[in-house]
Structure formats: C-alpha cells, structure tokens
C-alpha positions as CSV (number, residue, x, y, z in Angstrom):
1,M,26.0,-9.7,25.4
2,S,23.9,-6.5,26.0
3,N,24.8,-5.3,22.5
4,L,23.2,-8.4,21.0
5,K,20.1,-7.9,23.2
6,L,19.9,-4.3,22.2
7,K,20.2,-5.2,18.5
8,K,17.3,-7.8,18.9
9,E,15.1,-5.1,20.5
10,S,16.0,-2.7,17.7
11,V,14.9,-5.2,15.1
12,R,11.7,-5.8,17.0
13,V,11.0,-2.1,17.1
14,L,11.8,-1.7,13.4
15,K,9.3,-4.5,12.6
16,L,6.7,-2.8,14.6
17,R,7.4,0.5,12.8
18,M,7.1,-1.3,9.5
19,M,3.7,-2.6,10.5
20,I,2.5,0.8,11.5
21,T,3.9,2.2,8.2
22,G,2.0,-0.4,6.2
23,F,-1.2,0.3,8.2
24,V,-0.9,4.1,7.7
25,A,-0.1,3.5,4.0
26,G,-3.2,1.3,3.7
27,V,-5.4,3.9,5.4
28,F,-4.0,6.6,3.1
29,L,-4.6,4.5,0.0
30,Y,-8.2,3.6,1.0
31,V,-9.2,7.2,2.0
32,T,-7.7,8.9,-1.0
33,M,-9.2,6.3,-3.4
34,S,-12.6,6.6,-1.7
35,I,-12.5,10.4,-1.9
36,S,-11.5,10.2,-5.6
37,N,-14.3,7.8,-6.2
38,F,-16.8,10.0,-4.4
39,F,-15.9,13.0,-6.6
40,Y,-15.9,10.8,-9.7
41,F,-12.2,11.1,-10.5
42,V,-12.0,7.3,-10.5
43,D,-14.7,5.0,-11.8
44,A,-13.6,1.8,-10.1
45,S,-13.5,1.9,-6.3
46,L,-11.2,-0.3,-4.3
47,S,-14.2,-2.3,-3.0
48,S,-15.3,-3.0,-6.6
49,I,-11.8,-4.3,-7.4
50,F,-11.7,-6.4,-4.2
51,F,-15.2,-7.9,-4.6
52,E,-14.6,-8.7,-8.3
53,W,-12.9,-11.9,-7.1
54,F,-15.7,-13.1,-4.9
55,P,-18.2,-15.6,-6.2
56,K,-21.4,-14.0,-7.5
57,G,-23.6,-15.6,-4.8
58,Y,-22.1,-13.5,-2.0
59,Q,-24.1,-10.4,-1.3
60,F,-22.9,-7.8,1.2
61,N,-24.5,-4.6,2.2
62,N,-22.5,-1.4,1.6
63,W,-21.1,-1.0,5.2
64,T,-19.9,-4.6,5.3
65,R,-18.4,-4.3,1.9
66,E,-16.5,-1.2,2.7
67,S,-15.3,-2.5,6.1
68,L,-14.0,-5.7,4.5
69,T,-12.2,-3.7,1.8
70,F,-10.6,-1.4,4.4
71,I,-9.4,-4.3,6.5
72,S,-8.0,-6.2,3.5
73,I,-6.3,-3.1,2.0
74,C,-4.6,-2.5,5.4
75,I,-3.5,-6.1,5.7
76,V,-2.2,-6.2,2.1
77,S,-0.4,-2.9,2.6
78,I,1.3,-4.3,5.7
79,L,2.4,-7.4,3.7
80,I,3.7,-5.1,0.9
81,T,5.6,-3.1,3.4
82,Y,7.3,-6.3,4.8
83,V,8.2,-7.4,1.2
84,Y,9.6,-4.0,0.4
85,Y,11.6,-4.1,3.6
86,L,13.0,-7.6,2.8
87,L,13.9,-6.7,-0.8
88,F,14.7,-2.9,-1.0
89,K,15.4,-1.7,2.6
90,K,18.8,-0.2,1.7
91,I,17.4,1.9,-1.1
92,Y,16.5,5.4,0.2
93,N,15.5,7.2,-3.0
94,V,12.3,9.1,-4.0
95,W,12.7,8.0,-7.6
96,F,12.7,4.4,-6.6
97,G,9.6,5.0,-4.6
98,M,7.9,6.5,-7.6
99,I,8.9,3.4,-9.7
100,F,7.6,1.2,-6.9
101,G,4.2,3.1,-6.9
102,V,3.9,2.8,-10.7
103,F,4.7,-1.0,-10.4
104,M,1.9,-1.4,-7.8
105,W,-0.5,0.6,-10.0
106,L,0.4,-1.6,-13.0
107,I,-0.3,-4.7,-11.0
108,I,-3.7,-3.5,-9.7
109,Y,-5.1,-1.5,-12.6
110,V,-3.6,-3.1,-15.7
111,W,-3.2,-6.8,-14.6
112,L,-6.2,-7.2,-12.3
113,L,-8.7,-4.9,-13.9
114,A,-7.5,-5.2,-17.5
115,G,-10.4,-3.0,-18.7
116,D,-10.8,0.2,-20.5
117,L,-9.7,3.0,-18.2
118,S,-10.5,6.6,-18.8
119,L,-7.9,9.4,-18.6
120,N,-9.2,10.4,-15.2
121,D,-8.8,6.8,-13.9
122,V,-5.2,6.6,-15.2
123,T,-4.1,10.0,-13.9
124,T,-5.8,10.0,-10.5
125,S,-5.1,6.4,-9.5
126,G,-1.5,6.6,-10.9
127,C,-0.7,9.7,-8.8
128,I,-2.2,8.1,-5.7
129,F,-0.2,5.0,-6.2
130,I,3.0,7.0,-6.8
131,L,2.4,8.8,-3.5
132,Y,1.8,5.4,-1.9
133,G,5.1,4.1,-3.2
134,I,7.0,7.1,-2.2
135,F,5.6,7.0,1.3
136,I,6.5,3.3,1.8
137,S,10.0,3.7,0.2
138,C,11.0,6.8,2.1
139,T,9.6,5.6,5.4
140,I,11.2,2.2,5.3
141,G,14.5,3.6,3.9
142,Y,14.6,6.2,6.6
143,D,13.7,3.8,9.4
144,F,16.4,1.3,8.2
145,L,19.1,4.1,8.0
146,D,18.0,5.5,11.4
147,A,18.2,2.1,13.1
148,D,21.7,1.6,11.7
149,L,21.2,-2.1,11.2
150,T,23.5,-3.2,8.4
C-alpha cells in the first residue's frame, strides 16, 4: 500500500518538475529571442508573432504587449513540455531534442510567419529553437529516467 502511495507522490513531483521545466524553457526562449531582436539578429520578435493573430482594433502599449507575450510563451511552453512528456518521455537523446527544436522552429517560423526570412533570422532563431528542444528533451528524459517510473 505504501509503495502505491509513494508512486503517486513521485508522479506528482514529476509533473511539478515538468511544469517548472516548461516555465524555465519559456523564460529562456523569451529572453534569448528578445536579446536577439534587440541586437537585430532577428527581425520578427516574439511579441510581433503573438500579436499578429489579434484583431487590428486592439492597441496595447509596449509594456502590456511584452508582458502578455511573456506570460503566453511560458504557458505554451508548459503545454509543449506536457505534450513532449506524454509522447516522448522515454527518449533520452540529444539528437532527438535537436529534431524536436527544428520541428518547433518550422511550426512557428515557416507555418505561422510564412514570410521572407533573412539568413540572420533563419540562423539565429533556428539555433535558439534547437537549444530549446534539447533543453526540454534532455530534462524530461532525465527526469523520467531518474524517477524510474516505467
């Protein structure tokens, strides 16, 4: 009986660690993309990508716009981490993390933006998303193997 209770607590702790991982990955993504945008390595900022889907009548000041972008990136990153955990938790491989990062980059920059990207945009954002994918992949894989929940 105590073994079952211990396993339930381990699953709860693992889910909390996944949530923290997703939040940290979202902070990493937001900060690195903002710095890249500040130094003109990337033309499209995350806030411009996020607010492209809002109706044209909504006007936000810069502080509100960046705050909403930060919160939404962190929430989406937590959801991505949960989806990654459900689908690929047993894969502990850096190469798979790179492929996952490239897949995320393709979804955001090719499918959502679908515009003409400069070489700086492609290189910088691609590398940032590869690091994002590796971070999520290795952290979730290590946490799953460390928890020994098979």
